[in-house]
C-alpha positions as CSV (number, residue, x, y, z in Angstrom):
1,M,68.9,78.8,74.6
2,L,67.1,81.5,76.6
3,N,66.7,79.1,79.6
4,M,70.4,78.3,79.4
5,L,71.4,82.0,79.2
6,G,69.2,82.8,82.2
7,S,70.8,80.0,84.2
8,L,74.2,81.2,83.2
9,I,73.5,84.8,84.2
10,G,71.8,83.7,87.5
11,G,74.6,81.3,88.3
12,L,77.3,83.9,87.7
13,G,75.4,86.4,89.8
14,L,75.0,83.9,92.7
15,F,78.6,82.8,92.5
16,M,79.9,86.4,92.5
17,L,77.5,87.4,95.4
18,G,78.5,84.3,97.4
19,M,82.2,85.0,96.8
20,W,81.8,88.6,97.9
21,L,79.8,87.7,101.0
22,M,82.1,84.9,102.0
23,S,85.3,86.9,101.4
24,D,83.9,90.0,103.3
25,G,82.8,87.9,106.3
26,L,86.1,86.1,106.6
27,K,88.1,89.4,106.2
28,Q,86.1,91.0,109.0
29,L,86.4,87.9,111.1
30,A,90.2,87.9,110.6
31,G,90.5,91.5,111.7
32,D,93.8,92.1,113.6
33,R,94.9,88.5,113.0
34,L,95.3,89.3,109.4
35,N,97.6,92.2,110.4
36,Q,99.6,90.0,112.7
37,I,100.1,87.3,110.1
38,L,101.3,89.7,107.4
39,Q,103.5,91.5,109.8
40,S,105.1,88.8,111.9
41,W,104.9,85.6,109.9
42,T,106.4,86.6,106.6
43,N,110.1,87.1,107.5
44,T,111.3,84.3,105.1
45,R,110.4,83.2,101.6
46,L,108.7,80.0,102.7
47,R,106.7,81.8,105.4
48,G,105.7,84.5,102.9
49,L,104.6,81.9,100.4
50,S,102.7,80.0,103.1
51,A,101.0,83.2,104.4
52,G,99.8,84.2,100.9
53,F,98.7,80.6,100.2
54,L,96.8,80.1,103.4
55,L,95.1,83.5,103.4
56,T,93.9,83.1,99.8
57,A,92.8,79.5,100.4
58,L,90.8,80.8,103.5
59,I,89.3,84.0,102.0
60,Q,89.0,82.5,98.4
61,H,90.0,85.8,96.9
62,S,93.5,86.3,95.7
63,G,92.7,89.9,94.7
64,A,91.8,90.8,98.3
65,V,95.1,89.3,99.6
66,T,97.1,91.1,97.0
67,L,95.4,94.4,97.7
68,A,95.9,93.9,101.4
69,T,99.6,93.2,100.8
70,I,99.9,96.4,98.8
71,G,98.2,98.3,101.5
72,F,100.5,97.0,104.2
73,A,103.5,97.9,102.0
74,N,102.1,101.4,101.3
75,A,101.7,101.8,105.1
76,G,105.4,100.9,105.6
77,I,104.7,97.7,107.4
78,L,105.9,95.3,104.8
79,N,109.1,95.6,102.7
80,L,109.2,94.7,99.0
81,Q,110.7,91.2,99.5
82,R,108.1,90.1,102.0
83,A,105.3,91.5,99.9
84,M,106.5,89.8,96.7
85,W,106.5,86.3,98.3
86,I,103.0,86.8,99.8
87,V,101.7,87.7,96.4
88,F,103.5,84.6,94.8
89,G,101.9,82.4,97.5
90,S,98.5,84.0,96.8
91,N,98.8,82.8,93.2
92,V,99.2,79.2,94.4
93,G,96.3,79.8,96.9
94,T,93.9,80.5,94.0
95,T,94.1,76.8,93.0
96,M,92.1,75.9,96.1
97,T,89.0,77.3,94.4
98,G,89.2,74.6,91.7
99,W,89.6,71.9,94.2
100,L,86.6,73.2,96.1
101,V,84.5,73.2,93.0
102,I,85.3,69.6,91.8
103,L,85.4,68.0,95.3
104,V,82.3,69.7,96.7
105,G,80.4,71.4,93.9
106,F,80.5,68.5,91.4
107,N,80.4,65.5,93.8
108,L,77.9,66.4,96.5
109,D,74.2,67.2,96.4
110,I,74.5,70.9,96.9
111,E,70.9,71.6,97.9
112,H,71.3,69.2,100.9
113,F,73.9,71.5,102.5
114,A,73.9,74.8,100.6
115,L,70.4,75.9,101.5
116,P,70.8,75.0,105.2
117,L,74.1,76.9,105.2
118,I,72.4,80.0,103.9
119,G,69.6,79.7,106.5
120,V,72.0,79.2,109.4
121,G,74.3,81.9,108.1
122,M,71.5,84.5,107.9
123,L,70.3,83.5,111.4
124,L,73.7,84.2,112.8
125,R,73.9,87.4,110.8
126,L,70.5,88.6,112.1
127,M,71.4,87.8,115.7
128,G,74.0,90.6,115.3
129,N,74.7,90.9,119.1
130,N,78.1,89.2,118.7
131,R,80.2,90.7,115.9
132,N,82.1,87.4,115.3
133,Y,78.9,85.4,115.0
134,A,77.6,88.0,112.5
135,N,80.7,87.7,110.4
136,I,80.6,83.9,110.6
137,G,77.0,84.1,109.4
138,L,78.0,86.3,106.5
139,A,80.7,83.9,105.5
140,L,78.4,80.8,105.7
141,T,75.7,82.6,103.7
142,G,78.3,83.4,101.1
143,F,79.6,79.9,101.1
144,G,76.1,78.5,100.5
145,L,75.3,81.0,97.7
146,L,78.6,80.3,96.0
147,F,77.8,76.6,95.7
148,M,74.2,77.3,94.6
149,G,75.8,79.4,91.8
150,I,78.0,76.4,90.9
151,A,75.0,74.1,90.8
152,I,73.1,76.5,88.5
153,L,76.1,76.9,86.2
154,Q,76.6,73.2,86.1
155,S,72.9,72.5,85.2
156,G,73.0,75.4,82.7
157,F,75.9,73.9,80.8
158,T,74.4,70.4,80.9
159,G,73.3,69.7,77.3
160,A,74.7,73.0,76.2
161,D,77.0,71.2,73.7
162,N,73.8,70.5,71.6
163,L,73.2,74.3,71.4
164,F,76.6,75.6,70.7
165,D,80.1,74.2,70.4
166,L,83.5,75.9,71.2
167,H,85.5,73.1,69.7
168,F,86.4,75.3,66.7
169,S,89.9,75.4,65.2
170,S,92.0,77.7,63.1
171,G,94.0,74.8,61.8
172,F,97.0,75.8,64.0
173,L,96.9,74.4,67.5
174,A,99.3,77.1,68.9
175,I,97.1,79.9,67.5
176,D,94.0,78.2,69.0
177,L,95.5,78.0,72.4
178,L,96.7,81.6,72.3
179,L,93.3,82.8,71.4
180,F,91.7,80.9,74.3
181,A,94.3,82.2,76.6
182,V,93.4,85.8,75.4
183,A,89.8,85.0,76.0
184,G,90.5,83.9,79.6
185,F,92.5,87.1,80.1
186,I,89.7,89.3,78.8
187,L,87.0,87.4,80.7
188,T,88.9,87.7,84.0
189,T,89.6,91.4,83.4
190,L,85.9,92.0,82.8
191,L,84.6,89.9,85.7
192,Q,87.6,90.9,88.0
193,S,87.7,87.3,89.4
194,S,90.0,84.5,88.2
195,S,88.0,82.1,90.5
196,L,84.9,82.8,88.5
197,T,86.7,82.3,85.2
198,L,88.1,79.0,86.5
199,T,84.6,77.9,87.6
200,L,83.2,78.8,84.2
201,A,86.0,76.8,82.5
202,L,85.3,73.8,84.7
203,T,81.5,73.8,84.2
204,S,82.0,74.3,80.4
205,L,84.4,71.4,80.4
206,A,82.0,69.2,82.4
207,G,79.2,70.1,80.1
208,G,81.1,69.2,77.0
209,V,81.1,72.8,75.6
210,L,84.9,73.1,75.9
211,G,87.7,70.7,75.3
212,L,90.5,70.1,77.9
213,L,93.2,72.0,76.1
214,P,91.1,75.1,75.4
215,A,89.9,75.1,79.0
216,A,93.5,74.9,80.2
217,A,94.5,77.8,77.9
218,I,91.6,79.8,79.4
219,V,92.8,79.1,82.9
220,I,96.3,80.3,82.0
221,G,94.8,83.5,80.6
222,S,92.7,84.0,83.7
223,N,95.9,83.8,85.9
224,L,97.4,86.6,83.9
225,G,94.1,88.5,83.9
226,S,94.0,88.5,87.7
227,T,96.8,91.1,87.7
228,T,94.6,93.8,86.2
229,T,92.8,94.4,89.5
230,A,96.1,95.1,91.2
231,I,97.3,97.3,88.2
232,F,94.2,99.5,88.4
233,S,94.5,99.8,92.2
234,V,98.0,101.3,92.2
235,I,97.5,104.1,89.7
236,G,98.8,107.2,91.6
237,S,100.1,105.0,94.5
238,Q,103.5,104.9,96.2
239,P,106.5,103.5,94.3
240,I,106.6,100.4,96.5
241,A,103.0,99.5,95.5
242,K,103.9,99.8,91.9
243,R,107.0,97.5,92.4
244,I,104.8,94.9,94.1
245,V,102.3,94.9,91.2
246,A,105.2,94.8,88.7
247,S,106.5,91.7,90.4
248,H,103.0,90.2,90.4
249,V,102.7,90.9,86.6
250,I,106.2,89.5,85.9
251,F,105.5,86.4,87.9
252,N,102.2,85.7,86.2
253,L,103.5,86.5,82.7
254,L,106.5,84.2,83.2
255,T,104.2,81.5,84.5
256,A,101.7,81.9,81.6
257,I,104.4,81.8,78.9
258,V,106.1,78.7,80.2
259,S,102.7,77.0,80.9
260,L,101.5,77.7,77.3
261,I,104.8,76.3,75.9
262,L,104.6,73.2,78.1
263,L,100.8,72.9,78.0
264,I,100.5,69.7,75.9
265,P,103.2,67.7,77.6
266,L,102.0,68.8,81.1
267,I,98.4,67.7,80.3
268,W,99.7,64.4,78.9
269,I,101.8,63.7,82.0
270,I,99.0,64.6,84.4
271,H,96.5,62.4,82.5
272,W,98.9,59.6,82.4
273,F,99.5,60.0,86.2
274,Q,95.8,60.0,86.8
275,Q,95.3,56.7,84.9
276,L,97.7,55.0,87.3
277,F,95.3,55.5,90.2
278,V,91.8,55.7,88.7
279,N,90.0,53.9,85.8
280,N,87.6,56.7,84.9
281,V,89.7,59.9,84.5
282,Q,87.7,63.1,84.9
283,F,88.9,66.0,82.7
284,T,87.8,68.5,85.3
285,T,90.2,66.9,87.8
286,T,92.9,67.0,85.2
287,L,92.3,70.8,84.7
288,V,92.5,71.5,88.4
289,L,95.7,69.5,88.7
290,F,97.1,71.4,85.8
291,H,96.1,74.7,87.4
292,T,97.9,73.7,90.6
293,I,101.0,72.4,89.0
294,F,101.6,75.4,86.7
295,N,101.3,77.8,89.6
296,V,103.8,75.7,91.7
297,L,106.0,75.7,88.6
298,G,105.9,79.5,88.6
299,V,107.2,79.6,92.1
300,L,110.0,77.2,91.2
301,L,110.9,79.4,88.2
302,I,110.9,82.6,90.2
303,W,112.9,81.2,93.2
304,K,116.3,82.0,91.7
305,L,115.1,85.1,89.9
306,A,113.5,86.8,92.9
307,D,116.6,88.5,94.3
308,P,117.7,90.0,90.9
309,L,114.1,91.0,90.3
310,E,113.8,92.7,93.6
311,N,117.0,94.7,93.1
312,W,115.9,95.7,89.6
313,L,112.4,96.8,90.8
314,K,114.0,98.9,93.6
315,M,115.5,101.1,90.9
316,K,112.2,101.6,89.2
317,F,109.2,103.9,90.0
318,S,111.4,106.4,91.9
319,S,109.4,108.9,93.9
320,S,109.7,112.6,93.4
321,D,110.2,115.0,96.2
322,E,107.4,114.6,98.7
323,S,105.1,117.4,99.8
324,I,103.0,117.1,102.9
325,A,100.1,118.1,100.7
326,E,100.3,114.6,99.1
327,T,99.5,111.8,101.5
328,K,101.9,108.9,101.7
329,Y,100.1,106.2,103.5
330,L,96.4,106.6,102.7
331,D,96.0,103.8,100.2
332,K,92.3,103.1,99.2
333,N,93.1,99.4,99.1
334,T,93.4,99.4,102.9
335,L,89.8,100.5,103.3
336,K,88.7,96.9,102.7
337,I,90.5,95.9,105.9
338,P,89.5,98.4,108.6
339,N,92.3,97.6,111.0
340,L,94.9,98.2,108.3
341,A,93.1,101.5,107.3
342,I,93.4,102.6,110.9
343,T,97.1,101.8,110.8
344,S,97.5,103.8,107.5
345,I,95.7,106.9,109.1
346,R,97.9,106.6,112.2
347,L,101.1,106.5,110.1
348,E,100.0,109.5,108.0
349,L,99.2,111.5,111.2
350,I,102.7,110.6,112.6
351,R,104.1,112.1,109.4
352,L,101.9,115.1,109.5
353,N,102.6,115.7,113.2
354,Q,106.3,115.7,112.6
355,H,105.9,118.2,109.9
356,V,103.8,120.7,111.8
357,L,106.2,120.5,114.8
358,K,109.1,121.3,112.5
359,M,107.1,124.3,111.3
360,A,106.7,125.4,114.9
361,I,110.5,125.0,115.5
362,H,111.3,127.0,112.4
363,C,108.9,129.7,113.5
364,I,110.5,130.0,116.9
365,H,114.0,130.1,115.4
366,K,112.7,132.7,112.9
367,N,114.6,131.0,110.0
368,R,111.6,130.7,107.6
369,P,109.6,133.6,106.1
370,V,105.9,134.0,106.6
371,S,105.2,133.1,103.0
372,W,106.9,129.6,103.5
373,L,104.9,129.0,106.7
374,K,101.6,130.0,104.9
375,Q,102.4,127.6,102.1
376,Q,103.1,124.7,104.5
377,H,99.9,125.5,106.3
378,A,98.0,125.3,103.1
379,F,99.6,121.9,102.4
380,T,98.8,120.8,105.9
381,E,95.1,121.7,105.5
382,Q,95.1,119.6,102.2
383,N,96.5,116.7,104.1
384,V,94.0,117.1,106.9
385,L,91.1,117.2,104.4
386,S,92.5,114.0,102.7
387,I,92.6,112.3,106.1
388,G,89.0,113.4,106.8
389,D,87.8,112.1,103.4
390,F,89.7,108.8,103.9
391,S,88.1,108.4,107.4
392,R,84.6,109.2,105.9
393,R,85.1,106.4,103.3
394,L,86.3,104.1,106.1
395,Y,83.0,104.7,108.0
396,Q,81.1,103.6,104.9
397,Q,82.7,100.1,105.3
398,H,81.4,97.5,107.6
399,I,83.2,98.7,110.7
400,N,82.5,97.9,114.4
401,E,82.2,100.4,117.3
402,K,85.9,99.9,118.3
403,I,87.1,100.9,114.8
404,A,84.7,103.8,114.8
405,E,86.1,105.1,118.1
406,K,89.6,104.8,116.9
407,T,88.8,106.7,113.7
408,A,87.2,109.5,115.7
409,D,90.3,109.7,117.9
410,L,92.5,110.0,114.8
411,I,90.4,112.8,113.4
412,R,90.9,114.6,116.7
413,V,94.7,114.3,116.3
414,S,94.5,115.7,112.8
415,Q,92.8,118.8,114.3
416,Y,95.7,119.1,116.8
417,C,98.1,119.2,113.8
418,D,96.0,121.7,111.9
419,A,95.8,124.0,114.9
420,I,99.6,123.9,115.4
421,S,100.1,124.7,111.7
422,A,97.7,127.7,111.9
423,L,99.2,129.0,115.1
424,T,102.7,129.1,113.6
425,V,101.4,131.3,110.8
426,A,99.6,133.5,113.3
427,I,102.8,133.9,115.4
428,A,104.9,134.8,112.3
429,E,102.3,137.3,111.0
430,N,102.0,138.8,114.4
431,R,105.8,139.2,114.7
432,A,106.1,140.8,111.3
433,L,103.9,143.7,112.5
434,Y,106.4,145.1,115.0
435,S,110.2,145.6,115.0
436,Q,110.8,148.1,117.8
437,P,112.9,146.7,120.7
438,I,111.5,146.5,124.2
439,E,113.2,146.7,127.6
440,A,116.0,144.1,128.2
441,E,114.4,142.3,131.2
442,L,111.2,141.7,129.3
443,Q,112.9,140.7,126.1
444,Q,115.0,138.2,128.1
445,K,112.0,136.6,129.7
446,L,110.2,136.3,126.4
447,A,113.4,134.7,124.9
448,H,113.5,132.2,127.8
449,F,109.9,131.4,127.3
450,N,110.6,130.7,123.6
451,V,113.5,128.4,124.5
452,D,111.3,126.5,127.0
453,C,108.6,126.1,124.4
454,L,111.2,125.0,121.8
455,M,112.6,122.3,124.1
456,L,109.1,120.9,124.8
457,I,108.2,120.9,121.1
458,D,111.6,119.4,120.2
459,A,111.1,116.6,122.7
460,A,107.7,115.8,121.2
461,A,109.0,116.0,117.6
462,L,111.9,113.6,118.4
463,D,109.4,111.1,119.9
464,K,111.1,110.9,123.2
465,S,109.5,109.2,126.2
466,G,106.4,111.2,127.1
467,E,106.8,110.6,130.9
468,Q,108.3,114.1,131.5
469,L,106.2,116.1,129.0
470,P,103.1,116.6,131.2
471,Q,105.3,117.9,134.0
472,T,107.2,120.1,131.5
473,L,103.9,121.5,130.2
474,E,102.8,122.2,133.8
475,N,106.0,124.1,134.5
476,L,105.6,126.0,131.2
477,E,102.0,127.0,132.3
478,K,103.4,128.6,135.4
479,I,106.1,130.5,133.4
480,Y,103.3,131.6,130.9
481,L,101.1,133.0,133.7
482,S,104.1,134.8,135.3
483,L,105.1,136.3,131.9
484,K,101.5,137.3,131.2
485,S,101.3,139.1,134.5
486,L,104.6,140.9,133.8
487,L,103.4,142.0,130.3
488,L,100.1,143.3,131.7
489,R,102.0,145.2,134.4
490,R,104.5,146.8,131.9
491,G,101.5,147.8,129.8
492,A,99.8,149.4,132.8
493,E,103.0,151.2,133.7
494,G,103.3,152.5,130.2
495,R,106.7,151.0,129.7
496,I,105.4,149.3,126.5
497,S,102.5,150.3,124.4
498,I,99.2,148.7,124.8
499,A,99.2,147.6,121.2
500,R,102.7,146.0,121.6
501,M,101.5,144.3,124.9
502,E,98.5,142.8,123.1
503,K,100.8,141.4,120.3
504,E,103.2,139.9,122.8
505,L,100.3,138.4,124.8
506,Q,98.9,136.9,121.6
507,G,102.4,135.5,120.7
508,I,103.0,133.7,124.0
509,S,99.4,132.5,124.1
510,H,99.8,131.0,120.6
511,L,103.1,129.3,121.7
512,R,101.4,127.9,124.8
513,R,98.6,126.4,122.7
514,I,101.1,124.9,120.3
515,C,102.8,123.2,123.2
516,Q,99.5,122.0,124.6
517,Q,98.5,120.5,121.2
518,A,101.9,119.0,120.7
519,V,101.7,117.2,124.1
520,K,98.2,116.0,123.3
521,A,99.3,114.5,120.0
522,H,102.4,113.0,121.6
523,N,100.3,111.4,124.4
524,F,98.1,109.8,121.7
525,F,100.9,108.4,119.7
526,N,103.1,107.3,122.7
527,N,100.8,104.4,123.7
528,H,101.6,100.7,123.7
529,H,100.3,100.1,120.2
530,H,102.4,102.8,118.7
531,I,105.5,101.5,120.4
532,L,104.9,98.1,118.9
533,L,104.3,99.6,115.5
534,Q,107.5,101.6,115.6
535,N,109.5,98.5,116.6
536,R,108.0,96.6,113.7
537,L,108.8,99.4,111.3
538,K,112.4,99.4,112.5
539,Q,112.6,95.6,112.0
540,V,111.3,96.0,108.5
């Protein structure tokens, strides 16, 4: 018993480690290609299904694909309809794990290829000079460890039927199946992996510990249990993320209920069909076929219900009034895909930049009190801190030098936004200290300077072409220097007080800095990548 328990614990650990390494390596290897697939190849139901299926079959982790889809939706890159079909396809993609286990894990001498895979994988990983080779090595190492885990689990369950037996019965088959389904749900929730639960069911079935019907019920429960990862991930997230997870839960719940009701006839049909082609029917193959069929059945059931479901979900989880203090796009799920995390930070900065430029416009128009500007500046600082914390957590992931440089650039832009926000408060506070009029000529020139600054900030806020902004800023610099000289002269002549001169100089200096920071931020956003992103958002 102790030897068997040791084998089970070790096999579970190896399987989970292998799954994690393989998934992580493949996600890093996919990089921008994952972004491109989810953005551009999901514009129809079938394409969304195919994308979800293929990505899950490749990465062998439906949870990772679901979380990535939620991240893209939170970032505004995927709409609800596209995300739903990717998630539905991902459910079908989980069936590939079972096929991998029975076709490779149960039928080949694992040590003959698993150990060499681990060796080759670690060699590629240690080379490290080429990032792609390192990620391929990580995936190969994970692949080898995963099958070593399967082999240990299989050997651990061999003869286990002599030690304990799960063929118990309450006397009511329906109750028995429901209990095993609940067990599958709980096991998947605890292990956070439906693939691992499926593998345990297959190895238990192969070792004679479980019967076919209880194993099938456990697999149904594990399918429903796979939704818990997504549910936990969207606590406090945007409404669209909650809608996607709700569609995921509804799909899996509907599939589980129908599958439990049709469990016995489905198993009988599959077994009968197998007997037409093979003499020695393997129950493990029957279980994997059942897993595949009931997931495909779920897609067929949801096909007609998808549009009403989407319309209903759009009315749920309504968002409250947004404050810039609360980030909109920084979803922790995107941290697992660095390129997506960069996109999330960029979108959050676009939103923050628009907000601080509106603050500057309100400040120039003098249509907001100082208290309002101070409050918005406090909110801005909270947002900047959230961006900084998100970027710090991104650095803790396995990111390459290119991603690190992009992150540093984005942090720099957040500082531009923070500076603009602080300067608007300084201008408003400065202005509140004096109310006495000054000579008409000087007042007119100050007003013209304000208008010039307003036009430049407005152009940056409206995201117009940045071709003219550098020239506009250069012209504004000349106007600033001329106005500064005039203020100094008027102060020297005694036509305005030195204190008033200093306040006016501070005011135009702050406005000039706001314009400089606005142009810097605009130049950063107005590159080729941002234009493509904006076009994609408009299409969505």
